[in-house]
Jmol script that loads the backbone (N, CA, C; Angstrom):
load data "model"
ATOM      1  N   UNK A   1      35.397 187.023-135.571  1.00  0.00           N
ATOM      2  CA  UNK A   1      35.058 187.853-134.428  1.00  0.00           C
ATOM      3  C   UNK A   1      33.538 187.795-134.207  1.00  0.00           C
ATOM      4  N   UNK A   2      33.130 187.688-132.965  1.00  0.00           N
ATOM      5  CA  UNK A   2      31.712 187.613-132.615  1.00  0.00           C
ATOM      6  C   UNK A   2      31.028 188.973-132.783  1.00  0.00           C
ATOM      7  N   UNK A   3      29.785 188.916-133.170  1.00  0.00           N
ATOM      8  CA  UNK A   3      29.014 190.154-133.293  1.00  0.00           C
ATOM      9  C   UNK A   3      28.597 190.660-131.922  1.00  0.00           C
ATOM     10  N   UNK A   4      28.558 191.977-131.813  1.00  0.00           N
ATOM     11  CA  UNK A   4      28.115 192.650-130.589  1.00  0.00           C
ATOM     12  C   UNK A   4      26.784 193.323-130.889  1.00  0.00           C
ATOM     13  N   UNK A   5      26.070 193.680-129.833  1.00  0.00           N
ATOM     14  CA  UNK A   5      24.795 194.384-130.004  1.00  0.00           C
ATOM     15  C   UNK A   5      24.993 195.861-129.704  1.00  0.00           C
ATOM     16  N   UNK A   6      24.349 196.686-130.523  1.00  0.00           N
ATOM     17  CA  UNK A   6      24.403 198.136-130.362  1.00  0.00           C
ATOM     18  C   UNK A   6      22.990 198.700-130.434  1.00  0.00           C
ATOM     19  N   UNK A   7      22.744 199.756-129.694  1.00  0.00           N
ATOM     20  CA  UNK A   7      21.524 200.537-129.836  1.00  0.00           C
ATOM     21  C   UNK A   7      21.916 201.813-130.566  1.00  0.00           C
ATOM     22  N   UNK A   8      21.202 202.112-131.617  1.00  0.00           N
ATOM     23  CA  UNK A   8      21.451 203.337-132.380  1.00  0.00           C
ATOM     24  C   UNK A   8      20.275 204.281-132.170  1.00  0.00           C
ATOM     25  N   UNK A   9      20.598 205.518-131.855  1.00  0.00           N
ATOM     26  CA  UNK A   9      19.575 206.556-131.758  1.00  0.00           C
ATOM     27  C   UNK A   9      19.739 207.443-132.982  1.00  0.00           C
ATOM     28  N   UNK A  10      18.762 207.409-133.855  1.00  0.00           N
ATOM     29  CA  UNK A  10      18.790 208.169-135.103  1.00  0.00           C
ATOM     30  C   UNK A  10      17.957 209.433-134.905  1.00  0.00           C
ATOM     31  N   UNK A  11      18.537 210.594-135.151  1.00  0.00           N
ATOM     32  CA  UNK A  11      17.826 211.871-135.031  1.00  0.00           C
ATOM     33  C   UNK A  11      17.813 212.555-136.394  1.00  0.00           C
ATOM     34  N   UNK A  12      16.609 212.840-136.882  1.00  0.00           N
ATOM     35  CA  UNK A  12      16.479 213.476-138.201  1.00  0.00           C
ATOM     36  C   UNK A  12      17.056 214.885-138.175  1.00  0.00           C
ATOM     37  N   UNK A  13      17.637 215.288-139.306  1.00  0.00           N
ATOM     38  CA  UNK A  13      18.219 216.628-139.424  1.00  0.00           C
ATOM     39  C   UNK A  13      17.154 217.719-139.385  1.00  0.00           C
ATOM     40  N   UNK A  14      15.922 217.406-139.822  1.00  0.00           N
ATOM     41  CA  UNK A  14      14.853 218.411-139.794  1.00  0.00           C
ATOM     42  C   UNK A  14      13.501 217.716-139.792  1.00  0.00           C
ATOM     43  N   UNK A  15      12.474 218.467-139.423  1.00  0.00           N
ATOM     44  CA  UNK A  15      11.125 217.937-139.423  1.00  0.00           C
ATOM     45  C   UNK A  15      10.666 217.607-140.843  1.00  0.00           C
ATOM     46  N   UNK A  16      11.065 218.410-141.808  1.00  0.00           N
ATOM     47  CA  UNK A  16      10.703 218.148-143.212  1.00  0.00           C
ATOM     48  C   UNK A  16      11.276 216.814-143.682  1.00  0.00           C
ATOM     49  N   UNK A  17      12.536 216.559-143.341  1.00  0.00           N
ATOM     50  CA  UNK A  17      13.181 215.304-143.734  1.00  0.00           C
ATOM     51  C   UNK A  17      12.476 214.122-143.062  1.00  0.00           C
ATOM     52  N   UNK A  18      12.140 214.272-141.778  1.00  0.00           N
ATOM     53  CA  UNK A  18      11.448 213.199-141.053  1.00  0.00           C
ATOM     54  C   UNK A  18      10.125 212.857-141.724  1.00  0.00           C
ATOM     55  N   UNK A  19       9.333 213.881-142.034  1.00  0.00           N
ATOM     56  CA  UNK A  19       8.036 213.651-142.663  1.00  0.00           C
ATOM     57  C   UNK A  19       8.184 212.986-144.031  1.00  0.00           C
ATOM     58  N   UNK A  20       9.152 213.431-144.822  1.00  0.00           N
ATOM     59  CA  UNK A  20       9.366 212.841-146.142  1.00  0.00           C
ATOM     60  C   UNK A  20       9.819 211.383-146.035  1.00  0.00           C
ATOM     61  N   UNK A  21      10.686 211.098-145.073  1.00  0.00           N
ATOM     62  CA  UNK A  21      11.185 209.735-144.872  1.00  0.00           C
ATOM     63  C   UNK A  21      10.038 208.780-144.549  1.00  0.00           C
ATOM     64  N   UNK A  22       9.204 209.142-143.575  1.00  0.00           N
ATOM     65  CA  UNK A  22       8.110 208.253-143.184  1.00  0.00           C
ATOM     66  C   UNK A  22       7.005 208.218-144.224  1.00  0.00           C
ATOM     67  N   UNK A  23       6.787 209.312-144.927  1.00  0.00           N
ATOM     68  CA  UNK A  23       5.777 209.326-145.991  1.00  0.00           C
ATOM     69  C   UNK A  23       6.143 208.291-147.049  1.00  0.00           C
ATOM     70  N   UNK A  24       7.412 208.224-147.394  1.00  0.00           N
ATOM     71  CA  UNK A  24       7.862 207.241-148.384  1.00  0.00           C
ATOM     72  C   UNK A  24       7.688 205.811-147.902  1.00  0.00           C
ATOM     73  N   UNK A  25       7.953 205.560-146.625  1.00  0.00           N
ATOM     74  CA  UNK A  25       7.790 204.211-146.092  1.00  0.00           C
ATOM     75  C   UNK A  25       6.331 203.799-146.001  1.00  0.00           C
ATOM     76  N   UNK A  26       5.453 204.738-145.657  1.00  0.00           N
ATOM     77  CA  UNK A  26       4.032 204.406-145.553  1.00  0.00           C
ATOM     78  C   UNK A  26       3.453 204.042-146.920  1.00  0.00           C
ATOM     79  N   UNK A  27       4.028 204.556-147.993  1.00  0.00           N
ATOM     80  CA  UNK A  27       3.554 204.246-149.336  1.00  0.00           C
ATOM     81  C   UNK A  27       4.088 202.905-149.830  1.00  0.00           C
ATOM     82  N   UNK A  28       5.073 202.366-149.138  1.00  0.00           N
ATOM     83  CA  UNK A  28       5.681 201.108-149.554  1.00  0.00           C
ATOM     84  C   UNK A  28       4.675 199.967-149.452  1.00  0.00           C
ATOM     85  N   UNK A  29       4.667 199.127-150.462  1.00  0.00           N
ATOM     86  CA  UNK A  29       3.783 197.968-150.460  1.00  0.00           C
ATOM     87  C   UNK A  29       4.528 196.693-150.089  1.00  0.00           C
ATOM     88  N   UNK A  30       5.792 196.830-149.672  1.00  0.00           N
ATOM     89  CA  UNK A  30       6.564 195.657-149.282  1.00  0.00           C
ATOM     90  C   UNK A  30       6.051 195.088-147.968  1.00  0.00           C
ATOM     91  N   UNK A  31       5.944 193.763-147.867  1.00  0.00           N
ATOM     92  CA  UNK A  31       5.628 193.181-146.561  1.00  0.00           C
ATOM     93  C   UNK A  31       6.805 193.387-145.603  1.00  0.00           C
ATOM     94  N   UNK A  32       6.523 193.296-144.312  1.00  0.00           N
ATOM     95  CA  UNK A  32       7.551 193.571-143.308  1.00  0.00           C
ATOM     96  C   UNK A  32       8.809 192.735-143.503  1.00  0.00           C
ATOM     97  N   UNK A  33       8.667 191.442-143.834  1.00  0.00           N
ATOM     98  CA  UNK A  33       9.856 190.605-143.954  1.00  0.00           C
ATOM     99  C   UNK A  33      10.728 191.016-145.135  1.00  0.00           C
ATOM    100  N   UNK A  34      10.147 191.549-146.203  1.00  0.00           N
ATOM    101  CA  UNK A  34      10.950 192.030-147.321  1.00  0.00           C
ATOM    102  C   UNK A  34      11.596 193.367-146.994  1.00  0.00           C
ATOM    103  N   UNK A  35      10.902 194.204-146.259  1.00  0.00           N
ATOM    104  CA  UNK A  35      11.479 195.473-145.813  1.00  0.00           C
ATOM    105  C   UNK A  35      12.662 195.188-144.879  1.00  0.00           C
ATOM    106  N   UNK A  36      12.502 194.210-144.000  1.00  0.00           N
ATOM    107  CA  UNK A  36      13.575 193.812-143.082  1.00  0.00           C
ATOM    108  C   UNK A  36      14.831 193.397-143.847  1.00  0.00           C
ATOM    109  N   UNK A  37      14.661 192.717-144.966  1.00  0.00           N
ATOM    110  CA  UNK A  37      15.812 192.259-145.743  1.00  0.00           C
ATOM    111  C   UNK A  37      16.676 193.413-146.226  1.00  0.00           C
ATOM    112  N   UNK A  38      16.124 194.611-146.339  1.00  0.00           N
ATOM    113  CA  UNK A  38      16.886 195.790-146.737  1.00  0.00           C
ATOM    114  C   UNK A  38      17.823 196.295-145.653  1.00  0.00           C
ATOM    115  N   UNK A  39      17.722 195.716-144.455  1.00  0.00           N
ATOM    116  CA  UNK A  39      18.558 196.116-143.332  1.00  0.00           C
ATOM    117  C   UNK A  39      19.545 195.023-142.931  1.00  0.00           C
ATOM    118  N   UNK A  40      19.727 194.049-143.817  1.00  0.00           N
ATOM    119  CA  UNK A  40      20.713 192.996-143.599  1.00  0.00           C
ATOM    120  C   UNK A  40      21.879 193.260-144.546  1.00  0.00           C
ATOM    121  N   UNK A  41      23.051 193.460-143.963  1.00  0.00           N
ATOM    122  CA  UNK A  41      24.254 193.781-144.727  1.00  0.00           C
ATOM    123  C   UNK A  41      25.295 192.690-144.501  1.00  0.00           C
ATOM    124  N   UNK A  42      26.369 192.755-145.241  1.00  0.00           N
ATOM    125  CA  UNK A  42      27.411 191.732-145.139  1.00  0.00           C
ATOM    126  C   UNK A  42      27.962 191.604-143.721  1.00  0.00           C
ATOM    127  N   UNK A  43      28.223 192.729-143.067  1.00  0.00           N
ATOM    128  CA  UNK A  43      28.880 192.691-141.761  1.00  0.00           C
ATOM    129  C   UNK A  43      28.005 193.143-140.604  1.00  0.00           C
ATOM    130  N   UNK A  44      26.747 193.447-140.870  1.00  0.00           N
ATOM    131  CA  UNK A  44      25.870 193.878-139.790  1.00  0.00           C
ATOM    132  C   UNK A  44      24.412 193.672-140.186  1.00  0.00           C
ATOM    133  N   UNK A  45      23.559 193.774-139.168  1.00  0.00           N
ATOM    134  CA  UNK A  45      22.135 193.578-139.395  1.00  0.00           C
ATOM    135  C   UNK A  45      21.338 194.344-138.346  1.00  0.00           C
ATOM    136  N   UNK A  46      20.288 195.017-138.800  1.00  0.00           N
ATOM    137  CA  UNK A  46      19.354 195.660-137.873  1.00  0.00           C
ATOM    138  C   UNK A  46      18.388 194.582-137.401  1.00  0.00           C
ATOM    139  N   UNK A  47      18.286 194.415-136.075  1.00  0.00           N
ATOM    140  CA  UNK A  47      17.452 193.349-135.522  1.00  0.00           C
ATOM    141  C   UNK A  47      16.178 193.868-134.857  1.00  0.00           C
ATOM    142  N   UNK A  48      16.020 195.176-134.770  1.00  0.00           N
ATOM    143  CA  UNK A  48      14.810 195.734-134.180  1.00  0.00           C
ATOM    144  C   UNK A  48      14.761 197.234-134.365  1.00  0.00           C
ATOM    145  N   UNK A  49      13.544 197.767-134.467  1.00  0.00           N
ATOM    146  CA  UNK A  49      13.356 199.208-134.642  1.00  0.00           C
ATOM    147  C   UNK A  49      12.177 199.654-133.790  1.00  0.00           C
ATOM    148  N   UNK A  50      12.333 200.802-133.134  1.00  0.00           N
ATOM    149  CA  UNK A  50      11.283 201.381-132.310  1.00  0.00           C
ATOM    150  C   UNK A  50      11.090 202.827-132.749  1.00  0.00           C
ATOM    151  N   UNK A  51       9.856 203.144-133.163  1.00  0.00           N
ATOM    152  CA  UNK A  51       9.560 204.459-133.747  1.00  0.00           C
ATOM    153  C   UNK A  51       8.346 205.065-133.061  1.00  0.00           C
ATOM    154  N   UNK A  52       8.435 206.358-132.772  1.00  0.00           N
ATOM    155  CA  UNK A  52       7.303 207.110-132.249  1.00  0.00           C
ATOM    156  C   UNK A  52       7.038 208.296-133.160  1.00  0.00           C
ATOM    157  N   UNK A  53       6.416 209.336-132.623  1.00  0.00           N
ATOM    158  CA  UNK A  53       6.113 210.536-133.402  1.00  0.00           C
ATOM    159  C   UNK A  53       7.168 211.624-133.230  1.00  0.00           C
ATOM    160  N   UNK A  54       8.290 211.290-132.613  1.00  0.00           N
ATOM    161  CA  UNK A  54       9.323 212.276-132.325  1.00  0.00           C
ATOM    162  C   UNK A  54      10.288 212.437-133.500  1.00  0.00           C
ATOM    163  N   UNK A  55      11.310 213.269-133.310  1.00  0.00           N
ATOM    164  CA  UNK A  55      12.293 213.490-134.368  1.00  0.00           C
ATOM    165  C   UNK A  55      13.438 212.486-134.285  1.00  0.00           C
ATOM    166  N   UNK A  56      13.264 211.412-133.525  1.00  0.00           N
ATOM    167  CA  UNK A  56      14.284 210.375-133.406  1.00  0.00           C
ATOM    168  C   UNK A  56      13.608 209.005-133.332  1.00  0.00           C
ATOM    169  N   UNK A  57      14.401 207.967-133.588  1.00  0.00           N
ATOM    170  CA  UNK A  57      13.931 206.594-133.423  1.00  0.00           C
ATOM    171  C   UNK A  57      15.119 205.722-133.054  1.00  0.00           C
ATOM    172  N   UNK A  58      14.839 204.506-132.617  1.00  0.00           N
ATOM    173  CA  UNK A  58      15.865 203.607-132.119  1.00  0.00           C
ATOM    174  C   UNK A  58      15.957 202.360-132.990  1.00  0.00           C
ATOM    175  N   UNK A  59      17.160 201.865-133.190  1.00  0.00           N
ATOM    176  CA  UNK A  59      17.376 200.598-133.868  1.00  0.00           C
ATOM    177  C   UNK A  59      18.401 199.783-133.091  1.00  0.00           C
ATOM    178  N   UNK A  60      18.173 198.486-133.033  1.00  0.00           N
ATOM    179  CA  UNK A  60      19.175 197.592-132.457  1.00  0.00           C
ATOM    180  C   UNK A  60      19.924 196.932-133.611  1.00  0.00           C
ATOM    181  N   UNK A  61      21.234 196.934-133.510  1.00  0.00           N
ATOM    182  CA  UNK A  61      22.098 196.371-134.544  1.00  0.00           C
ATOM    183  C   UNK A  61      22.978 195.277-133.964  1.00  0.00           C
ATOM    184  N   UNK A  62      23.283 194.299-134.786  1.00  0.00           N
ATOM    185  CA  UNK A  62      24.290 193.300-134.462  1.00  0.00           C
ATOM    186  C   UNK A  62      25.418 193.458-135.464  1.00  0.00           C
ATOM    187  N   UNK A  63      26.632 193.606-134.939  1.00  0.00           N
ATOM    188  CA  UNK A  63      27.782 193.876-135.791  1.00  0.00           C
ATOM    189  C   UNK A  63      29.061 193.607-135.009  1.00  0.00           C
ATOM    190  N   UNK A  64      30.149 193.395-135.741  1.00  0.00           N
ATOM    191  CA  UNK A  64      31.444 193.270-135.084  1.00  0.00           C
ATOM    192  C   UNK A  64      31.935 194.613-134.576  1.00  0.00           C
ATOM    193  N   UNK A  65      31.528 195.702-135.245  1.00  0.00           N
ATOM    194  CA  UNK A  65      32.001 197.030-134.848  1.00  0.00           C
ATOM    195  C   UNK A  65      30.987 198.102-135.238  1.00  0.00           C
ATOM    196  N   UNK A  66      31.090 199.251-134.583  1.00  0.00           N
ATOM    197  CA  UNK A  66      30.269 200.410-134.944  1.00  0.00           C
ATOM    198  C   UNK A  66      30.545 200.834-136.381  1.00  0.00           C
ATOM    199  N   UNK A  67      31.795 200.726-136.791  1.00  0.00           N
ATOM    200  CA  UNK A  67      32.191 201.165-138.133  1.00  0.00           C
ATOM    201  C   UNK A  67      31.443 200.407-139.220  1.00  0.00           C
ATOM    202  N   UNK A  68      31.180 199.112-138.997  1.00  0.00           N
ATOM    203  CA  UNK A  68      30.450 198.333-139.997  1.00  0.00           C
ATOM    204  C   UNK A  68      29.025 198.849-140.182  1.00  0.00           C
ATOM    205  N   UNK A  69      28.384 199.243-139.078  1.00  0.00           N
ATOM    206  CA  UNK A  69      27.028 199.806-139.162  1.00  0.00           C
ATOM    207  C   UNK A  69      27.075 201.157-139.866  1.00  0.00           C
ATOM    208  N   UNK A  70      28.032 201.976-139.518  1.00  0.00           N
ATOM    209  CA  UNK A  70      28.160 203.292-140.149  1.00  0.00           C
ATOM    210  C   UNK A  70      28.392 203.153-141.657  1.00  0.00           C
ATOM    211  N   UNK A  71      29.220 202.210-142.068  1.00  0.00           N
ATOM    212  CA  UNK A  71      29.446 201.971-143.501  1.00  0.00           C
ATOM    213  C   UNK A  71      28.158 201.539-144.197  1.00  0.00           C
ATOM    214  N   UNK A  72      27.378 200.683-143.538  1.00  0.00           N
ATOM    215  CA  UNK A  72      26.119 200.224-144.130  1.00  0.00           C
ATOM    216  C   UNK A  72      25.139 201.385-144.299  1.00  0.00           C
ATOM    217  N   UNK A  73      24.998 202.211-143.256  1.00  0.00           N
ATOM    218  CA  UNK A  73      24.084 203.356-143.333  1.00  0.00           C
ATOM    219  C   UNK A  73      24.550 204.376-144.368  1.00  0.00           C
ATOM    220  N   UNK A  74      25.845 204.574-144.451  1.00  0.00           N
ATOM    221  CA  UNK A  74      26.400 205.506-145.440  1.00  0.00           C
ATOM    222  C   UNK A  74      26.162 204.985-146.853  1.00  0.00           C
ATOM    223  N   UNK A  75      26.259 203.674-147.052  1.00  0.00           N
ATOM    224  CA  UNK A  75      26.047 203.097-148.386  1.00  0.00           C
ATOM    225  C   UNK A  75      24.621 203.339-148.876  1.00  0.00           C
ATOM    226  N   UNK A  76      23.669 203.462-147.956  1.00  0.00           N
ATOM    227  CA  UNK A  76      22.274 203.744-148.318  1.00  0.00           C
ATOM    228  C   UNK A  76      21.981 205.243-148.324  1.00  0.00           C
ATOM    229  N   UNK A  77      22.991 206.053-148.027  1.00  0.00           N
ATOM    230  CA  UNK A  77      22.890 207.517-147.962  1.00  0.00           C
ATOM    231  C   UNK A  77      21.963 207.980-146.836  1.00  0.00           C
ATOM    232  N   UNK A  78      21.748 207.148-145.826  1.00  0.00           N
ATOM    233  CA  UNK A  78      20.886 207.522-144.719  1.00  0.00           C
ATOM    234  C   UNK A  78      21.539 208.527-143.794  1.00  0.00           C
ATOM    235  N   UNK A  79      22.868 208.605-143.797  1.00  0.00           N
ATOM    236  CA  UNK A  79      23.530 209.571-142.935  1.00  0.00           C
ATOM    237  C   UNK A  79      23.285 211.000-143.414  1.00  0.00           C
ATOM    238  N   UNK A  80      22.729 211.158-144.631  1.00  0.00           N
ATOM    239  CA  UNK A  80      22.357 212.480-145.129  1.00  0.00           C
ATOM    240  C   UNK A  80      21.068 212.991-144.497  1.00  0.00           C
ATOM    241  N   UNK A  81      20.307 212.089-143.863  1.00  0.00           N
ATOM    242  CA  UNK A  81      19.003 212.502-143.337  1.00  0.00           C
ATOM    243  C   UNK A  81      18.914 212.468-141.820  1.00  0.00           C
ATOM    244  N   UNK A  82      19.835 211.769-141.161  1.00  0.00           N
ATOM    245  CA  UNK A  82      19.805 211.779-139.697  1.00  0.00           C
ATOM    246  C   UNK A  82      21.194 211.670-139.094  1.00  0.00           C
ATOM    247  N   UNK A  83      21.288 212.127-137.856  1.00  0.00           N
ATOM    248  CA  UNK A  83      22.503 211.976-137.056  1.00  0.00           C
ATOM    249  C   UNK A  83      22.395 210.672-136.285  1.00  0.00           C
ATOM    250  N   UNK A  84      23.511 210.241-135.730  1.00  0.00           N
ATOM    251  CA  UNK A  84      23.545 208.919-135.127  1.00  0.00           C
ATOM    252  C   UNK A  84      24.340 208.914-133.837  1.00  0.00           C
ATOM    253  N   UNK A  85      23.798 208.244-132.828  1.00  0.00           N
ATOM    254  CA  UNK A  85      24.507 208.002-131.574  1.00  0.00           C
ATOM    255  C   UNK A  85      24.457 206.508-131.319  1.00  0.00           C
ATOM    256  N   UNK A  86      25.613 205.889-131.083  1.00  0.00           N
ATOM    257  CA  UNK A  86      25.701 204.455-130.800  1.00  0.00           C
ATOM    258  C   UNK A  86      25.930 204.196-129.324  1.00  0.00           C
ATOM    259  N   UNK A  87      25.313 203.151-128.830  1.00  0.00           N
ATOM    260  CA  UNK A  87      25.550 202.683-127.474  1.00  0.00           C
ATOM    261  C   UNK A  87      25.780 201.178-127.567  1.00  0.00           C
ATOM    262  N   UNK A  88      26.921 200.719-127.105  1.00  0.00           N
ATOM    263  CA  UNK A  88      27.182 199.275-127.082  1.00  0.00           C
ATOM    264  C   UNK A  88      26.369 198.666-125.949  1.00  0.00           C
ATOM    265  N   UNK A  89      25.587 197.656-126.270  1.00  0.00           N
ATOM    266  CA  UNK A  89      24.757 196.990-125.274  1.00  0.00           C
ATOM    267  C   UNK A  89      25.541 195.839-124.660  1.00  0.00           C
ATOM    268  N   UNK A  90      25.705 195.882-123.358  1.00  0.00           N
ATOM    269  CA  UNK A  90      26.409 194.792-122.699  1.00  0.00           C
ATOM    270  C   UNK A  90      25.437 193.835-122.018  1.00  0.00           C
ATOM    271  N   UNK A  91      24.168 194.247-121.940  1.00  0.00           N
ATOM    272  CA  UNK A  91      23.147 193.397-121.350  1.00  0.00           C
ATOM    273  C   UNK A  91      21.812 193.744-122.000  1.00  0.00           C
ATOM    274  N   UNK A  92      21.109 192.745-122.476  1.00  0.00           N
ATOM    275  CA  UNK A  92      19.761 192.958-123.000  1.00  0.00           C
ATOM    276  C   UNK A  92      18.832 191.932-122.360  1.00  0.00           C
ATOM    277  N   UNK A  93      17.681 192.381-121.964  1.00  0.00           N
ATOM    278  CA  UNK A  93      16.679 191.505-121.376  1.00  0.00           C
ATOM    279  C   UNK A  93      15.426 191.553-122.236  1.00  0.00           C
ATOM    280  N   UNK A  94      14.920 190.401-122.586  1.00  0.00           N
ATOM    281  CA  UNK A  94      13.677 190.320-123.319  1.00  0.00           C
ATOM    282  C   UNK A  94      12.820 189.239-122.665  1.00  0.00           C
ATOM    283  N   UNK A  95      11.597 189.115-123.087  1.00  0.00           N
ATOM    284  CA  UNK A  95      10.735 188.067-122.544  1.00  0.00           C
ATOM    285  C   UNK A  95      11.201 186.692-122.989  1.00  0.00           C
ATOM    286  N   UNK A  96      12.078 186.652-123.991  1.00  0.00           N
ATOM    287  CA  UNK A  96      12.578 185.376-124.512  1.00  0.00           C
ATOM    288  C   UNK A  96      13.852 184.920-123.812  1.00  0.00           C
ATOM    289  N   UNK A  97      14.461 185.753-122.939  1.00  0.00           N
ATOM    290  CA  UNK A  97      15.706 185.355-122.277  1.00  0.00           C
ATOM    291  C   UNK A  97      15.469 184.811-120.896  1.00  0.00           C
TER     292      UNK A  97
END
end "model"
wireframe off; spacefill off
backbone 0.3
color backbone group
């Protein structure tokens, strides 16, 4: 089955959790490409992330189904820190297309 693209909107459960999450990432000494490897799973992959100073952020995922992404996030226990809304992308435009 071909992979589909999804946009995920992640909303932190609280401001304290958001601050702790980003504080831990800012202390990370991993280069970006090694950090990216932590978002590649057997049945899905995060292909982009957009973050601001708000209580939410966006990720683009490629997967056969929403369930595969949810299983991946649950395996990392990330669903304990944020809520999730999925949108199936039927059209994406980039400067490369």
